[in-house]
C-alpha positions in Angstrom: -19.2 12.7 -31.5 -17.4 15.6 -33.2 -15.3 15.3 -36.4 -12.4 17.5 -37.0 -9.5 17.5 -39.3 -6.0 17.4 -37.7 -2.9 17.6 -40.0 -5.0 16.4 -42.9 -6.5 13.4 -41.1 -10.1 13.1 -40.1 -10.8 12.1 -36.4 -13.9 11.8 -34.3 -13.8 12.6 -30.5 -16.5 13.0 -28.0 -18.2 16.4 -27.7 -16.4 18.6 -25.1 -13.0 17.1 -26.0 -9.9 19.3 -26.5 -7.7 19.5 -29.7 -5.0 17.7 -27.6 -7.4 14.7 -27.1 -8.0 14.5 -30.9 -4.1 14.5 -31.3 -3.7 11.8 -28.7 -6.3 9.6 -30.6 -4.4 9.9 -33.9 -1.0 9.5 -32.2 0.1 12.9 -33.2 2.5 14.4 -30.6 1.9 18.1 -29.7 4.7 19.4 -27.4 3.5 20.3 -24.0 4.5 20.6 -20.3 1.4 21.4 -18.0 -0.9 19.0 -19.7 -1.3 15.5 -18.2 -4.0 13.1 -19.1 -5.0 12.3 -15.5 -5.0 15.9 -14.3 -7.2 18.9 -14.9 -6.3 21.4 -17.6 -4.3 24.4 -16.6 -3.1 25.8 -20.0 -0.4 27.7 -18.3 2.8 26.6 -20.2 1.5 27.4 -23.6 3.9 25.0 -25.3 1.1 23.2 -27.1 0.1 26.2 -29.3 -1.4 25.0 -32.6 -2.7 26.6 -35.7 -6.5 26.5 -35.9 -8.0 27.7 -39.1 -9.8 31.0 -39.0 -8.4 31.7 -35.5 -6.5 35.0 -35.5 -3.6 33.6 -33.4 -2.3 30.2 -32.3 -4.5 28.2 -29.7 -3.4 26.0 -26.8 -4.2 22.4 -27.9 -5.0 21.4 -24.3 -7.7 24.0 -23.7 -9.3 24.5 -27.2 -12.6 22.6 -27.4 -13.3 20.8 -30.7 -16.0 22.1 -33.0 -17.6 20.3 -35.9 -15.5 20.9 -39.1 -12.5 22.4 -37.2 -9.3 22.3 -39.2 -6.1 22.1 -37.0 -2.4 22.1 -38.0 0.2 21.2 -35.5 3.2 21.5 -37.6 2.5 24.5 -39.8 4.9 27.5 -39.7 2.5 29.4 -37.6 2.3 26.6 -35.0 6.0 25.9 -34.9 7.1 29.7 -34.6 4.6 30.0 -31.7 6.0 26.9 -30.0 9.6 28.3 -30.6 8.7 31.6 -29.0 7.4 29.9 -25.9 10.4 27.8 -25.7 12.6 30.8 -25.7 10.6 32.4 -22.9 10.9 29.3 -20.9 14.6 29.2 -21.2 15.1 32.8 -20.3 15.3 32.0 -16.5 16.1 28.4 -16.7 19.6 27.7 -15.2 20.7 25.5 -18.0 22.6 23.1 -15.6 21.8 19.8 -17.5 25.2 18.4 -16.8 24.6 18.3 -13.0 20.9 18.0 -13.0 19.3 14.7 -11.8 16.7 15.0 -14.4 19.2 15.2 -17.3 18.4 12.5 -19.8 14.7 12.1 -18.9 13.7 15.9 -18.9 10.9 17.0 -21.1 12.3 20.7 -21.3 15.6 19.2 -22.3 14.1 17.1 -25.1 11.8 19.8 -26.5 14.6 22.4 -26.3 16.5 20.3 -28.8 13.6 20.7 -31.3 12.1 24.0 -30.5 14.9 25.9 -28.8 17.5 28.4 -30.4 21.2 27.9 -30.7 21.8 30.7 -28.4 19.8 33.0 -26.1 19.0 36.8 -26.9 18.5 37.3 -23.1 21.4 39.0 -21.5 20.0 40.1 -18.1 20.4 38.2 -14.9 18.4 35.0 -14.5 16.1 34.9 -11.4 17.0 32.7 -8.5 14.5 30.6 -6.3 15.7 29.6 -2.9 15.6 25.8 -2.0 13.1 24.3 0.4 13.2 21.4 2.7 9.9 19.5 2.3 10.9 16.3 4.0 12.9 13.1 3.5 11.5 12.0 0.1 11.3 14.9 -2.2 14.2 17.3 -3.0 13.4 20.9 -3.9 17.0 22.1 -3.9 16.9 23.6 -7.5 13.6 25.3 -7.7 15.0 27.8 -10.2 14.5 25.2 -12.7 10.7 25.2 -12.3 8.6 26.4 -15.2 5.3 26.7 -13.2 3.5 23.9 -15.0 1.5 23.3 -11.7 1.4 19.6 -12.3 2.5 19.0 -8.8 -0.1 21.4 -7.4 -2.9 19.8 -9.3 -1.7 16.3 -8.5 -2.0 17.2 -4.7 -5.5 18.8 -5.1 -7.0 16.1 -7.4 -5.1 12.9 -6.8 -3.6 13.0 -3.4 -6.6 15.0 -2.0 -4.5 17.6 -0.2 -3.0 20.8 -1.5 0.5 20.6 0.1 2.1 22.7 -2.7 0.9 26.0 -4.2 2.1 28.9 -6.2 2.0 32.2 -4.4 3.0 35.7 -6.0 2.9 36.7 -9.7 5.1 36.9 -12.7 8.8 36.2 -12.1 8.1 36.3 -8.3 5.9 33.2 -8.7 7.2 30.1 -7.1 6.1 26.5 -6.1 6.2 26.1 -2.4 4.6 24.6 0.7 2.4 26.6 3.1 4.5 28.3 5.9 7.5 26.0 5.5 5.5 22.7 6.0 6.7 19.3 4.8 5.1 17.3 2.1 3.5 14.2 3.9 1.0 12.6 1.5 1.5 8.9 1.1 1.4 9.5 -2.6 3.8 12.4 -2.7 6.6 10.7 -4.8 4.4 10.9 -7.9 5.1 14.5 -8.0 8.7 13.7 -8.9 7.5 11.7 -12.0 5.1 14.5 -13.0 7.7 17.2 -12.9 8.8 17.9 -16.5 12.1 19.5 -15.4 14.5 18.8 -12.6 12.8 21.0 -10.0 11.4 18.0 -7.9 13.7 15.1 -7.7 13.9 12.0 -5.5 16.0 12.8 -2.4 17.1 9.3 -1.6 18.1 8.7 -5.3 19.7 12.3 -5.7 23.3 12.1 -7.2 23.5 8.3 -7.0 23.3 7.6 -10.8 22.6 9.1 -14.2 19.5 7.9 -16.1 21.4 6.6 -18.9 23.4 4.3 -16.6 20.2 2.5 -15.4 18.6 -0.6 -16.7 14.8 -0.6 -16.6 13.0 -3.9 -15.7 9.4 -4.6 -14.8 8.2 -5.9 -11.4 5.3 -5.8 -9.1 5.0 -4.3 -5.6 4.5 -6.8 -2.7 3.3 -4.2 -0.1 -0.5 -4.2 -0.5 -3.1 -5.9 -2.4 -3.3 -3.3 -5.2 -0.2 -4.9 -6.8 1.2 -1.9 -8.3 3.2 -2.4 -11.5 6.7 -1.1 -11.2 9.7 -0.2 -13.2 12.8 -1.1 -11.1 16.0 0.9 -12.3 19.2 -1.0 -11.7 22.9 -0.2 -11.9 25.7 -2.7 -11.3 23.2 -5.3 -10.0 21.9 -2.8 -7.4 18.4 -1.4 -7.2 18.8 2.4 -7.5 15.2 3.6 -8.1 11.6 2.5 -8.5 9.1 4.4 -10.6 5.5 3.2 -11.8 4.7 1.2 -14.8 1.3 2.3 -16.2 -1.4 -0.2 -16.0 -5.0 1.4 -15.9 -6.5 -1.9 -14.6 -4.2 -1.9 -11.5 -2.5 1.4 -10.5 -2.9 3.6 -13.5 0.2 5.7 -13.6 0.7 6.1 -9.9 2.4 4.3 -7.0 2.5 5.0 -3.3 5.6 6.2 -1.6 5.8 2.8 0.2 6.1 1.2 -3.2 8.6 3.9 -4.5 11.2 4.2 -1.6 11.0 0.7 0.1 13.8 -0.4 -2.2 16.2 1.2 0.4 15.5 -1.7 2.5 17.0 -4.0 -0.1 20.5 -2.6 0.6 20.2 -2.4 4.4 22.9 -3.4 6.6 20.4 -5.8 8.2 20.3 -7.9 5.0 20.8 -11.6 5.8 23.3 -12.9 3.2 24.5 -16.0 4.8 22.9 -18.9 6.6 23.1 -18.6 10.5 22.7 -21.2 13.3 22.3 -20.6 17.0 24.7 -22.5 19.0 24.9 -22.2 22.8 23.0 -18.9 22.5 25.3 -17.3 19.9 24.8 -17.1 16.3 27.3 -18.7 13.7 27.7 -18.2 10.1 27.6 -21.5 8.2 27.4 -22.7 4.5 24.0 -23.8 2.9 24.6 -27.7 3.2 25.3 -27.5 6.8 22.3 -25.3 7.5 19.8 -27.2 5.4 21.0 -30.7 6.8 20.6 -29.2 10.2 17.1 -28.0 9.6 16.1 -31.4 7.8 17.4 -33.4 10.8 15.8 -31.2 13.3 12.3 -31.5 11.5 12.6 -35.2 11.1 13.5 -35.5 15.0 10.6 -33.4 15.9 8.2 -35.5 13.7 9.5 -38.7 15.2 9.4 -37.5 18.9 6.2 -35.4 18.8 4.4 -36.4 15.6 3.9 -34.4 12.3 1.2 -32.4 13.8 3.7 -30.6 16.0 5.1 -28.9 12.9 3.8 -25.6 11.7 4.5 -22.8 9.0 3.7 -19.2 9.3 3.7 -17.5 6.0 3.9 -13.7 5.5 1.2 -12.3 3.2 4.0 -10.6 1.1 5.3 -14.0 0.2 4.9 -15.1 -3.6 2.2 -17.6 -4.5 5.0 -20.1 -5.4 6.9 -19.7 -2.0 3.8 -20.0 0.1 2.3 -22.8 -1.9 5.4 -24.8 -1.8 6.0 -24.5 2.0 2.4 -25.6 2.5 3.1 -28.6 0.2 6.2 -29.5 2.2 4.4 -29.2 5.4 1.5 -31.4 4.2 4.0 -34.0 2.8 5.4 -34.1 6.2 1.9 -34.8 7.6 0.9 -31.4 9.2 -2.0 -29.1 8.3 -0.7 -26.3 10.6 0.1 -23.8 7.8 -1.3 -20.2 7.8 -0.8 -16.8 6.0 -3.3 -14.9 8.2 -0.9 -13.9 10.9 -3.2 -11.1 12.4 -6.5 -12.8 12.0 -8.4 -13.6 15.1 -11.6 -15.3 13.9 -10.8 -18.7 12.5 -14.3 -18.9 10.9 -13.2 -16.3 8.4 -11.7 -18.8 5.9 -12.1 -19.3 2.2 -13.0 -22.8 1.0 -11.0 -24.9 -1.4 -10.5 -22.9 -4.7 -12.0 -19.8 -3.1 -10.6 -16.4 -1.8 -11.8 -13.4 0.1 -11.6 -10.9 -2.8 -12.5 -7.4 -3.4 -15.7 -8.6 -5.1 -15.2 -6.4 -8.1 -12.4 -5.0 -10.3 -9.9 -2.5 -8.8 -10.5 -0.2 -11.8 -14.3 -0.1 -11.0 -13.7 1.6 -7.6 -13.2 4.8 -9.5 -16.6 4.6 -11.1 -18.6 3.6 -7.9 -21.8 5.5 -7.2 -21.7 4.7 -3.5 -19.6 2.7 -0.9 -19.8 1.8 2.8 -16.1 1.1 4.1 -15.9 -0.9 7.3 -13.0 -1.1 9.6 -10.4 0.4 7.1 -7.5 2.8 7.7 -8.1 3.6 4.1 -5.3 6.0 3.1 -2.6 4.2 4.9 -3.5 0.6 4.3 -4.6 1.1 0.6 -3.2 4.3 -0.7 -4.0 3.7 -4.4 -7.5 2.2 -3.7 -8.1 5.4 -1.5 -7.1 7.5 -4.6 -9.7 5.6 -6.8 -12.4 6.1 -4.2 -11.4 9.8 -4.0 -11.9 10.0 -7.9 -15.4 8.4 -7.4 -16.2 10.9 -4.6 -15.2 13.8 -6.9 -17.7 12.7 -9.4 -20.5 12.5 -6.8 -20.2 9.0 -5.3 -21.4 8.7 -1.6 -18.6 7.3 0.5 -19.5 6.3 4.0 -17.4 4.9 6.8 -17.8 2.7 9.9 -14.7 2.6 12.1 -13.4 3.3 15.5 -11.7 6.5 14.2 -12.8 9.1 11.8 -9.5 9.7 10.0 -9.3 12.3 7.3 -9.4 10.3 4.1 -8.9 13.4 2.0 -12.2 13.0 0.2 -15.8 14.0 0.7 -17.3 11.5 3.2 -21.1 11.5 3.0 -21.5 9.8 6.4 -19.3 8.6 9.1 -20.1 6.5 12.3 -17.3 6.2 14.8 -17.8 3.5 17.4 -15.6 1.3 19.5 -14.7 -2.0 17.7 -16.9 -4.2 20.1 -20.0 -2.2 18.7 -19.1 -2.6 14.9 -21.3 -5.7 14.5 -24.3 -3.9 16.2 -23.7 -0.8 14.2 -23.7 -2.8 11.0 -26.9 -4.5 12.0 -28.5 -1.1 12.4 -27.4 -0.3 8.9 -29.2 -3.6 7.9 -32.3 -2.5 9.7 -32.2 0.8 7.9 -31.8 -1.1 4.5 -34.7 -3.5 5.5 -37.0 -0.5 6.2 -36.1 0.9 2.7 -36.6 -2.4 1.0 -39.6 -3.5 3.0 -38.1 -6.8 4.3 -37.4 -8.1 7.7 -34.1 -7.1 9.4 -31.6 -9.8 10.4 -31.8 -8.6 14.2 -35.0 -7.7 15.8 -33.1 -5.6 18.4 -31.4 -3.6 15.7 -32.6 0.0 15.2 -32.6 2.1 12.0 -31.1 5.1 13.7 -30.4 8.3 11.9 -26.7 7.5 11.6 -27.5 4.0 10.3 -29.8 5.5 7.7 -27.0 7.9 6.6 -24.5 5.0 6.1 -27.3 2.9 4.3 -28.0 5.9 2.0 -24.6 5.3 0.3 -25.8 2.0 -0.9 -29.4 2.7 -1.7 -28.8 5.1 -4.5 -26.9 4.5 -7.5 -26.2 1.4 -9.7 -22.7 0.7 -8.8 -22.3 0.3 -5.0 -20.0 -1.7 -2.7 -19.5 -2.7 0.9 -15.7 -2.8 1.4 -14.2 -4.5 4.6 -10.8 -3.4 5.6 -7.9 -4.8 7.4 -9.2 -4.0 10.8 -12.6 -5.8 9.8 -10.8 -8.8 8.7 -8.7 -9.0 11.9 -11.7 -8.4 14.2 -12.6 -11.1 16.6 -16.1 -11.1 15.0 -14.8 -11.0 11.4 -17.0 -13.8 10.0 -20.1 -12.1 11.6 -19.2 -8.8 10.1 -18.8 -10.4 6.7 -22.2 -12.2 7.0 -23.9 -8.9 7.9 -22.2 -7.1 5.0 -23.3 -10.0 2.7 -26.9 -9.6 3.8 -26.8 -5.8 3.2 -25.1 -6.4 -0.2 -27.8 -8.9 -1.2 -30.6 -6.4 -0.4 -28.9 -3.4 -2.1 -27.3 -5.0 -5.0 -23.8 -3.9 -3.7 -20.7 -6.0 -4.2 -19.1 -7.2 -0.9 -15.4 -7.7 -0.6 -12.2 -7.2 1.2 -9.7 -4.5 0.5 -7.1 -7.0 1.2 -4.3 -7.9 3.7 -0.6 -7.8 2.6 0.5 -8.1 -1.0 -0.7 -11.6 -1.9 -3.4 -12.7 0.5 -5.7 -13.7 -2.4 -2.8 -15.7 -4.2 -1.9 -17.6 -0.8 -5.6 -18.4 -0.2 -6.0 -19.8 -3.7 -3.1 -22.4 -3.2 -4.4 -23.4 0.2 -1.9 -21.6 2.6 -4.3 -22.1 5.4 -5.1 -24.8 7.9 -6.6 -28.0 6.4 -8.6 -30.6 8.2 -7.4 -30.9 11.8 -4.9 -28.0 11.3 -4.3 -25.1 13.6 -4.3 -21.4 12.6 -1.6 -19.2 14.0 -4.3 -17.7 16.3 -4.9 -21.2 17.7 -1.3 -21.9 18.0 -0.8 -18.8 20.0 -3.8 -19.6 22.1 -2.5 -23.0 23.3 -1.9 -25.4 20.4 1.8 -24.6 20.5 3.8 -26.3 17.9 7.4 -27.9 18.6 8.9 -27.0 15.1 8.0 -23.7 13.2 9.0 -22.5 9.7 8.8 -18.8 9.4 8.6 -17.5 5.8 9.2 -13.8 5.6 7.9 -13.3 9.2 9.3 -11.3 12.1 7.3 -13.0 14.9 7.3 -9.9 17.1 6.2 -7.5 14.3 4.1 -9.6 12.0 1.7 -11.5 14.3 -1.5 -10.5 16.0 -0.2 -11.2 19.5 3.6 -10.6 19.5 3.9 -11.3 23.2 2.2 -14.8 22.8 4.2 -15.5 19.7 7.5 -14.8 21.5 6.5 -17.3 24.3 5.3 -20.0 21.9 8.5 -19.8 19.7 10.9 -19.8 22.7 9.3 -23.0 24.0 9.6 -24.7 20.4 12.4 -27.2 19.8 13.3 -25.5 16.5 12.4 -22.3 14.8 13.5 -21.7 11.2 13.4 -18.3 9.7 13.4 -18.1 5.9 13.8 -14.3 5.8 15.6 -11.5 3.9 16.7 -9.5 7.0 18.0 -10.1 10.5 15.7 -8.6 13.1 15.8 -8.5 16.8 12.7 -10.6 17.0 14.3 -13.4 14.9 17.6 -13.3 16.6 15.8 -13.8 19.8 13.4 -16.5 18.9 14.8 -18.5 16.0 17.4 -21.3 15.9 18.2 -21.1 12.2 18.2 -18.2 9.8 18.2 -18.9 6.0 18.6 -16.0 3.7 16.0 -15.8 1.1 15.6 -13.2 -1.8 13.2 -10.4 -1.6 10.8 -9.8 -4.6 13.5 -8.0 -6.6 15.8 -11.0 -6.5 13.4 -13.8 -7.3 10.7 -14.8 -9.7 7.1 -15.5 -8.8 3.5 -14.3 -8.8 1.3 -11.9 -6.7 -2.5 -11.8 -6.9 -4.3 -8.5 -6.5 -7.3 -8.0 -4.3 -9.7 -8.6 -7.3 -7.8 -11.8 -8.3 -5.4 -10.7 -11.1 -2.4 -12.9 -11.0 0.7 -10.9 -11.8 3.9 -12.8 -12.6 7.3 -11.2 -12.4 11.0 -12.1 -12.6 14.0 -11.1 -10.5 15.5 -7.8 -11.6 19.0 -8.3 -9.8 20.9 -11.3 -8.6 20.5 -12.4 -5.0 22.8 -10.6 -2.6 25.6 -12.7 -1.0 24.5 -16.4 -0.5 20.7 -15.5 -0.4 18.6 -17.7 -2.6 15.0 -17.7 -3.8 12.8 -19.3 -1.1 11.2 -21.7 -3.6 14.7 -23.1 -4.3 15.5 -23.4 -0.6 12.2 -25.3 0.0 12.7 -27.5 -3.0 16.3 -28.6 -1.6 14.8 -29.0 1.8 12.1 -31.2 0.6 14.7 -33.4 -1.2 16.8 -33.7 1.9 13.6 -34.8 3.8 13.2 -37.3 1.1 9.7 -36.0 0.1 8.5 -37.1 -3.4 7.3 -34.6 -6.1 9.5 -31.7 -5.5 11.8 -31.8 -8.5 11.1 -28.2 -9.8 13.4 -26.5 -12.1 11.8 -23.2 -12.2 9.1 -21.0 -10.5 7.0 -21.5 -13.4 7.0 -25.2 -12.9 6.1 -24.6 -9.1 3.2 -22.4 -10.2 1.9 -25.0 -12.8 2.0 -27.7 -10.1 0.2 -25.6 -7.6 -2.4 -24.2 -10.1 -3.0 -27.1 -12.6 -6.2 -25.6 -13.8 -4.9 -22.0 -13.8 -5.6 -19.2 -11.4 -9.3 -18.9 -11.0 -10.3 -18.3 -7.3 -14.1 -18.0 -6.7 -15.7 -15.7 -4.2 -16.5 -17.1 -0.8 -20.1 -18.3 -0.2 -22.6 -16.9 2.1 -21.6 -16.9 5.9 -24.3 -17.6 8.4 -25.9 -14.5 10.1 -25.0 -14.3 13.7 -27.5 -13.8 16.6 -27.5 -10.6 18.6 -25.1 -10.6 21.6 -24.1 -8.1 24.2 -20.9 -6.3 23.4 -18.1 -6.3 26.0 -17.4 -3.0 27.7 -14.2 -1.4 28.9 -11.1 0.2 27.2 -10.1 -1.7 23.9 -6.9 -1.5 21.9 -6.9 -0.6 18.3 -3.6 -1.9 16.9 -3.5 -1.0 13.3 -0.4 -1.5 11.2 1.4 1.7 10.2 2.0 2.3 6.6 5.8 2.3 6.9 5.9 -0.7 9.3 3.9 -2.9 7.1 6.5 -5.5 6.2 10.1 -6.5 6.6 11.3 -4.6 3.6 9.5 -1.4 4.4 10.7 -1.3 8.0 14.3 -1.2 6.8 13.9 1.8 4.4 15.6 4.9 6.2 13.9 7.5 4.2 10.5 6.1 5.0 11.3 5.9 8.6 12.2 9.6 8.6 8.6 10.5 7.4 5.9 12.2 9.5 3.8 9.1 9.3 6.5 6.9 10.7 7.4 9.4 13.5 3.6 9.6 14.5 3.2 5.9 14.5 4.8 5.3 17.9 2.4 7.4 19.9 -0.6 6.2 21.9 -3.6 8.0 20.8 -6.4 8.8 23.3 -10.0 10.0 22.9 -10.9 13.3 24.5 -12.8 11.8 27.3 -10.1 9.5 28.4 -7.6 12.3 28.0 -9.5 14.5 30.5 -10.1 11.5 32.8 -6.4 11.0 33.1 -5.8 14.6 33.8 -3.3 15.0 30.8 -2.1 18.5 30.0 -3.9 20.4 27.2 -0.4 21.5 25.7 3.1 20.2 25.6 4.4 16.7 25.3 3.1 14.0 27.8 3.8 10.2 28.3 1.4 7.5 29.2 1.9 4.0 30.5 0.1 1.4 28.4 -0.6 -1.9 30.0 -1.8 -5.1 28.2 -1.7 -8.3 30.2 1.6 -8.6 32.1 3.3 -6.2 29.7 3.5 -2.4 29.8 5.2 0.3 27.7 5.6 4.0 28.1 4.7 5.9 25.0 4.2 9.7 23.9 0.5 10.4 24.1 -1.5 12.3 21.6 -5.1 13.5 22.0 -7.2 12.4 18.9 -10.5 14.1 18.7 -11.6 11.7 15.9 -11.2 8.6 18.0 -14.1 6.9 19.5 -14.5 6.7 23.4 -13.4 3.5 24.9 -10.6 3.0 22.3 -6.9 3.6 22.6 -4.9 3.5 19.3 -1.6 1.8 19.9 0.1 0.7 16.7 1.3 -2.8 15.9 4.3 -3.7 14.0 6.8 -1.5 15.9 9.5 -2.5 18.3 8.3 -0.2 21.1 5.0 -2.0 21.1 6.2 -5.6 20.4 5.9 -6.6 24.1 2.2 -5.9 24.1 -0.8 -8.4 23.0 -3.4 -8.5 20.4 -5.6 -5.7 18.9 -9.2 -5.4 20.1 -8.1 -6.8 23.5 -8.5 -5.0 26.9 -6.0 -2.3 27.6 -5.2 0.0 30.6 -3.7 3.5 30.2 -2.2 5.7 32.9 -0.5 9.1 33.2 3.1 8.2 33.2 4.0 11.0 35.5 1.5 9.9 38.0 2.7 6.4 37.9 6.3 7.6 38.4 5.2 9.7 41.3 3.4 6.9 42.9 6.4 4.6 42.5 8.6 7.2 44.4 
C-alpha cells in the first residue's frame, strides 16, 4: 500500500494506483470526462488536471501514479485554473445546443461547464462541423459535432464488448468518432455506449426526442430476459415506460445491460398488447369483461376435470414468469388434482430435473466468472443467450483465463478461446467423454468410458480445467435442451469432481432457478411438456406467458396438441398468431413493468421488484388473476392480498435452493447419423416482449436469424452458388419451409442451423431432430 496526502487528508491505496483512485477512495470528486472505472485509462480529455506538489505543471489525476509521500491538491488555484482552461478549449467547437439536445439535463459537459466554464467565449472563429452517421436502429449519431473525443465508446467496444466497432481516425480538429467504412454498430451490448457518452454525441435512437430527462420518473426493476437478472432503472413519463438504463450492481450486471434489456421496453407499447379479455366463439374472437371470462374459464376447467379427470389438465409456464406467478399457477393445478405443470418448454430430456428444494444453478456466483482461471463451455451460444455473462468471461480471458468451447458451431465470442471442438450435437456426449478420458490420464484415474480416447482436441479442452484454482464447466441452453441433457450433466459432474471445477448451467430464460425452487415442474405421475407433445395430450391447458408456436421445443406438435384440447387458456401480455389460432380464451396479464414479483438469477440470488407503471387497459397481474380463478374454482388457501404474501406462502423457509445431486453416468452408446437441426433461440426472439420491440427487430442479429445456415460440405453437395443470395427448402417431418441460405464455415458438418422462435420456422419440429435440406431452385425446377 502507498500513502499519499490528498487535499490535506491521508489515504492509502494499492501500489500502482492512480491519483484518481485515491480521490475516489476519499470520496473527493475530480472533474473528468474520459476516465471510467471499468475502462482503461486514456488521459485524453485532461479535465482531471490536479496540483501535485513539486510537479512543474498540473498532472492528470487519472494517469498519474501515486508515490509514497505524494501531496496532491485538487482545488488549489493552480488546479482550478488548469481545469477552467481545459473547459474553455472543450467548448470552443461545441455547438452549445443544450435546449434541443437529448442529453440536456444529464450531460457531464453541461454540468461541469457551470462550475468551470466562462460566462462568454473568447473564440470568434467558425466552429467545426462533423457530419452525422447512420450506425443502425439503436444508436443515434446525428450530432457528432458535440463529441469531445473522450474515446469511452471506442474503449468500451475494445475492452467490454470485445469488438472495435467505433474508432477515431485523423488528427487534431479533423478527428472524429466513426465506424469502419460506414458499417453499423451491431454488438449486443452497444447501448452501453449511450450511457458512457458524457455529452450528447451518442443518444438512444428509439428514445430520441420523446421526452426530456427532467420529465422522467426513475424506478428500479429487474430484467426478465435472461438468467443474469440485470438490474434496471425504468424511466417513466405519464404512466408510460420511455427508457431503460442500467442500475449498477457489481454482483449481478456491474454497470452494463444488454441491448435486449435496454430496448425491449418498446414491446410494452406494442399494438399487439392484449388489454381486454377475449373469448373465441364460433371461430371468431369477442371482447368480454373479466367476470365473464373468468367464469367461462372456471366452468370449462371444472367440466374437463369431471369428464376426463384432473390429470387431463396441464399448465405451461414461460421461464420469464415471476416466481409468484409460476408458483401460484402450479399450486392451482395441484389443488385441482394435476401434476402436469412445467416451465422447461424446450427441454427434451425429462431426466434433467431438480429435486424438491433444488435447482439447476450456475454452480458459482455470477461475479466470480470474471475471475476464473479456466472454463469449458458446452452447448452455449454464449454471446447471444447470455450477453453479460459472455462479457464477464471476456474479462477473465483478458486476464489470462483459458476459455474452451464444445459446440456444434464455433461462433466468434469476441474473446480469446484457448481451444474449440466443433462437432454435431449427437457426438457431444462422446466428445465430453473424451475430455473425461484426458482428465483421467492427467489425474491417474480410470475414465468413465473405456471406449473414450484422450485425443489432442480433448486434451486441449481438458487443459482449460487442469490449470488454475478457479475453473468451471458451464452448460449452455443447447446442452440443457439436448436429448441427452442428463448424460451431459453427469459427464460434466465427473469432470468437475476430478478437476475441482464448479459445474452449472448458464440458465434458460429469466427465472428458471426461481420456478424450479417453487416446484413448477411435474410432480409424481405428472407429465412434462415434452411428454404431453409426445402423446400424453391434455384436454385443458393453461398457458402462462407462452406462445405455443414460438416458445416450445416442437411447435408443430404443440399446435396439434392444443387444437385437439377442449379448452386452451392464454394468460398473456400480447396477442400473437399462435395464440389466436390455438387458444379459446385470452386473459390480459401485466408484463414485469406492471406487476410486482421476484426473479432468481442463475446463481440463486432472489431479486424482488415492484411495478413501475399501472397495467395497461384491463390487464391485471397474473397472480391476481390466478387468485380470483382459484376462488371461483372454490379452492381453499388462495386468499392472498399481495405478491409478498404469495411469495411467503410459496417459500415459507425463504429462498435457499440447493444444487442438484450427482447424476448417474451413462454407458457408451452409438450416436445416430444423418443431418440434424440445431434450433437455437435468436437473441431478439427470446420471449414475447422482445419479439414485439421494433428497433430490435431491425437489427442485424434479427435480420440474420431467419436464415438457414449450412456447413461448407453440405453447401457444395447441394450445388449452391458461391456468391449471391440463394434459397433452400428445409423439411422436417411433414412440414417444409423455404428460407434464405447462408454458408457458415464455422458450422460442424452434419448440422443445419435453423432458428426457433420465429414465425417463418414455427411449422417445423424440434431441435436436434433429423432434417432435410434441398436447393429451392432445384425443387421448383423438378415441380415444373
